C-alpha positions in Angstrom: 0.0 0.0 0.0 1.2 3.5 -0.8 1.2 5.7 2.3 -0.6 9.0 2.3 2.7 10.8 2.4 4.0 8.9 -0.6 0.8 9.6 -2.5 1.1 13.3 -1.7 4.7 13.4 -2.8 3.9 11.6 -6.0 1.1 14.0 -6.8 3.4 17.0 -6.1 6.1 15.6 -8.5 3.5 15.0 -11.2 2.1 18.5 -10.8 5.6 20.1 -10.9 6.4 18.1 -14.0 3.2 19.2 -15.7 3.8 22.8 -14.8 7.4 22.6 -16.1 6.1 21.1 -19.4 3.7 24.0 -19.8 6.3 26.5 -19.0 8.4 25.1 -21.8 5.6 25.8 -24.3 4.6 29.2 -25.6 1.8 30.6 -23.5 -1.6 31.7 -24.7 -2.0 35.4 -24.7 1.7 36.2 -24.8 3.4 38.3 -27.5 5.0 37.3 -30.7 8.6 36.4 -30.5 11.1 38.2 -32.7 11.7 35.0 -34.6 8.0 35.1 -35.7 7.6 38.8 -36.5 10.9 39.6 -38.2 10.0 37.5 -41.3 6.6 39.3 -41.4 8.5 42.6 -41.6 10.7 41.2 -44.4 7.7 40.1 -46.4 5.8 43.4 -46.1 8.9 45.3 -47.2 9.2 43.0 -50.2 5.5 43.3 -51.2 6.2 47.0 -51.5 8.7 46.4 -54.3 6.3 44.6 -56.6 4.8 47.9 -57.8 8.3 49.1 -58.5 8.9 46.0 -60.7 5.6 46.8 -62.5 6.6 50.4 -63.0 10.1 49.3 -64.2 8.8 46.8 -66.8 5.9 48.8 -68.1 8.0 51.9 -68.7 10.7 49.7 -70.3 8.1 48.2 -72.6 6.7 51.7 -73.6 10.3 52.9 -74.1 11.0 50.0 -76.4 7.8 50.7 -78.3 8.8 54.3 -78.8 12.2 53.2 -80.0 10.6 50.8 -82.6 8.3 53.5 -83.9 11.2 56.0 -84.2 13.2 53.4 -86.1 10.3 52.8 -88.5 10.0 56.6 -89.2 13.7 56.9 -89.9 13.6 53.9 -92.2 10.8 55.4 -94.2 12.6 58.7 -94.5 15.7 56.9 -95.7 13.6 54.8 -98.2 12.3 58.1 -99.8 15.8 59.4 -100.1 17.0 56.1 -101.7 13.9 55.5 -103.8 14.3 53.1 -106.7 17.5 51.6 -105.2 18.2 48.4 -103.3 18.9 50.5 -100.2 15.5 52.1 -100.5 13.8 48.7 -100.8 15.7 47.4 -97.8 14.7 50.5 -95.8 11.0 49.9 -96.6 11.4 46.4 -95.4 13.0 47.6 -92.1 10.2 50.2 -91.6 7.6 47.5 -92.1 9.4 45.2 -89.7 9.7 47.9 -86.9 6.1 48.8 -87.3 4.9 45.3 -86.9 7.1 44.8 -83.9 5.8 48.0 -82.3 2.2 47.0 -83.0 2.6 43.5 -81.5 4.1 45.0 -78.3 1.5 47.6 -77.7 -1.4 45.3 -78.7 -0.1 42.7 -76.2 0.2 45.3 -73.5 -3.4 46.5 -74.0 -5.0 43.1 -74.4 -3.3 41.1 -71.7 -0.3 42.5 -69.9 -1.9 45.7 -68.6 -4.4 43.6 -66.7 -1.6 41.6 -65.2 0.3 44.7 -64.2 -2.6 46.3 -62.5 -3.7 43.1 -60.8 -0.2 42.5 -59.4 -0.1 46.0 -58.0 -3.4 45.9 -56.3 -3.1 42.4 -54.9 0.3 43.0 -53.4 -0.8 46.4 -52.0 -3.9 45.0 -50.5 -2.0 42.2 -48.7 0.6 44.6 -47.5 -2.1 46.9 -46.2 -3.7 44.1 -44.2 -0.3 43.0 -42.8 0.8 46.6 -42.0 -2.4 47.5 -40.2 -2.1 44.5 -37.8 1.6 45.0 -37.3 1.1 48.7 -36.5 -1.6 47.9 -33.9 0.8 45.4 -32.2 3.7 47.9 -32.3 1.5 50.6 -30.7 0.2 48.3 -28.0 3.1 48.6 -25.5 3.5 49.6 -21.9 6.0 49.3 -19.2 4.1 46.9 -16.9 1.7 44.7 -18.7 1.6 45.0 -22.6 4.0 43.1 -24.7 2.9 42.3 -28.2 6.1 42.3 -30.3 8.8 41.0 -28.1 12.4 39.8 -28.3 13.0 36.5 -26.6 10.9 36.8 -23.4 7.5 38.2 -22.2 8.8 41.7 -22.0 7.6 45.2 -22.8 6.5 45.3 -26.5 8.8 46.7 -29.2 7.5 49.9 -30.8 7.6 51.3 -34.4 9.9 54.2 -35.2 11.7 55.5 -38.4 10.4 52.5 -40.4 12.0 50.0 -37.9 10.9 47.8 -35.0 13.7 47.0 -32.5 16.3 47.9 -35.1 14.7 45.7 -37.8 13.7 47.3 -41.1 9.9 47.1 -41.1 8.4 49.8 -43.4 4.7 49.8 -42.5 4.0 52.3 -45.3 4.2 52.7 -49.1 7.7 52.6 -50.5 8.8 55.4 -52.9 7.8 54.6 -56.5 11.0 53.9 -58.3 12.0 52.0 -61.5 13.7 49.0 -59.7 13.4 45.2 -59.8 11.5 43.6 -57.0 13.1 41.6 -54.2 12.4 37.9 -53.8 13.8 36.8 -50.5 10.3 36.2 -48.9 8.1 35.6 -52.0 9.1 34.3 -55.4 7.7 32.1 -58.1 7.8 29.1 -55.8 5.8 30.6 -53.0 6.3 32.4 -49.6 9.5 31.8 -47.8 11.1 32.2 -44.4 7.9 32.7 -42.5 7.2 30.4 -39.6 4.3 28.1 -40.1 2.1 25.4 -38.5 1.3 24.6 -34.9 3.8 25.9 -32.3 6.2 23.4 -30.9 8.0 24.7 -27.8 8.4 28.5 -27.5 8.9 29.1 -31.2 6.2 31.7 -31.8 5.3 33.0 -28.3 7.3 33.2 -25.0 6.5 31.3 -21.9 4.1 33.0 -19.4 5.2 36.3 -18.0 3.8 39.6 -16.7 3.6 41.3 -20.1 0.5 40.0 -22.0 -0.9 40.1 -25.5 -4.6 39.4 -25.3 -5.1 39.9 -29.0 -3.7 36.4 -29.4 -6.0 34.9 -26.9 -9.6 34.0 -27.9 -11.0 33.0 -24.5 -13.3 35.0 -22.3 -10.4 36.0 -20.0 -8.4 37.6 -22.9 -9.5 39.4 -26.0 -13.0 37.9 -26.0 -13.7 39.4 -22.6 -16.7 37.9 -20.7 -17.5 35.4 -23.4 -15.4 33.2 -25.6 -15.6 33.9 -29.4 -17.8 31.6 -31.4 -15.3 31.5 -34.3 -11.5 31.8 -34.5 -10.2 35.2 -35.6 -7.4 35.5 -38.1 -5.1 38.6 -38.0 -2.5 39.3 -40.7 -5.0 38.5 -43.4 -5.3 34.9 -42.2 -1.6 34.1 -41.5 -2.3 33.8 -37.8 -5.3 31.9 -36.4 -6.3 32.7 -32.8 -8.3 29.7 -31.7 -11.5 29.8 -29.5 -10.8 26.9 -27.3 -7.9 28.4 -25.3 -5.1 26.9 -27.3 -2.1 28.8 -28.6 -2.0 30.5 -32.0 -1.5 28.5 -35.2 0.4 29.9 -38.2 -0.7 29.1 -41.7 1.2 26.4 -43.7 3.3 28.1 -46.4 1.6 26.0 -49.1 -1.8 27.1 -47.9 -0.7 30.8 -48.3 -0.3 30.3 -52.0 -3.2 27.8 -52.6 -6.0 28.3 -50.1 -9.0 30.2 -51.4 -11.1 30.5 -48.3 -12.2 34.0 -47.5 -10.0 34.6 -44.4 -6.7 33.8 -46.2 -7.3 34.3 -50.0 -5.5 37.6 -50.1 -2.2 35.7 -49.8 -3.1 33.4 -52.8 -4.1 36.4 -54.9 -0.9 38.3 -54.2 1.2 35.2 -55.0 -0.5 34.4 -58.3 -0.7 38.0 -59.4 3.0 38.7 -58.6 4.0 35.8 -60.9 2.2 37.5 -63.8 4.1 40.8 -63.8 4.8 41.7 -67.4 8.3 42.1 -68.8 9.8 43.0 -72.1 10.4 39.4 -73.1 6.7 38.5 -72.8 5.8 41.8 -74.5 7.9 41.1 -77.6 9.3 44.6 -77.3 12.9 43.6 -76.8 15.4 43.0 -79.5 15.2 39.8 -81.5 18.4 37.7 -81.7 17.4 34.8 -84.0 18.8 34.7 -87.6 16.9 37.0 -90.0 15.3 34.1 -91.9 13.9 32.7 -88.6 12.2 35.8 -87.3 8.5 35.6 -87.9 8.0 39.3 -87.9 10.5 40.0 -90.6 9.1 37.0 -92.6 5.7 38.6 -92.5 7.1 41.9 -93.7 9.0 40.3 -96.6 5.8 38.4 -97.7 3.8 41.6 -97.6 6.2 43.6 -99.7 6.7 40.7 -102.1 3.0 40.4 -103.0 1.9 41.7 -106.3 0.3 45.1 -105.9 -2.8 44.9 -108.0 -3.1 48.7 -108.3 0.5 49.2 -109.1 1.1 51.5 -106.1 4.1 51.6 -103.8 3.4 48.7 -101.3 4.8 50.8 -98.5 1.8 53.1 -98.8 -0.8 50.4 -98.8 -3.0 50.0 -95.7 -1.9 47.3 -93.3 
């Protein structure tokens, strides 16, 4: 028989072990650790560069279009100067070639690529806005004794936002200057979202163990954000990246694959931004860049030669005929 004293000691040991296990886990209603919020800062900064990529590529395409049209005009002028000569005929051919290239580029831009450019801009900006709004709320929710939303490694006073940084980490929660630069792809590229933490927490990977500084926005029970009565449904800050559960469990971060494929309402902004960013137009797709294939293999110049080689039924200069 186990004595009363032994039973009491055993119960105490088990209780202590249970408490120690809980302390080793991130606690409900505590702040986000730096390992969790720093990648979010990196992503929102990167989303702000997609519009710069769109601006860069669209202006490059329009510049290439202008160059092609200028070359066509110059070739026509030269063909008039060298009329009835081989050089004049060659100049007419070049003018036709440049005109066709310019038309294909601007037509492609109007019919398909302009939609892609605008969609990428609005999708990335929308997701960035959703992320920035939540991040700014957390950065502003800080006090010396009991509020710690964005923390370092422990349940301490929350880090605040200043000069586009949080705790020395670049985190521009605003629009970036519009410049003609290529986008950055450290956190989102053609394969999906990268470097963000994901899934159910194991240990103190997302939130610190219990401490005096709390973060009730990450607690869905009646004792935390859902004061007096537990929420009926989970809520999902950061456009669905974080799920705050209703049953008192700790937060869950979305799987990276779900961010680019899930189409449910609470998280679909991530999918839209990923897909739209992959459709940003560039000069290669627009057919406005220089061709490098041999002359007899370029479809545009073949078309031009065929047009000029046709018999003109009215006996007029084929260069003056309507295309």
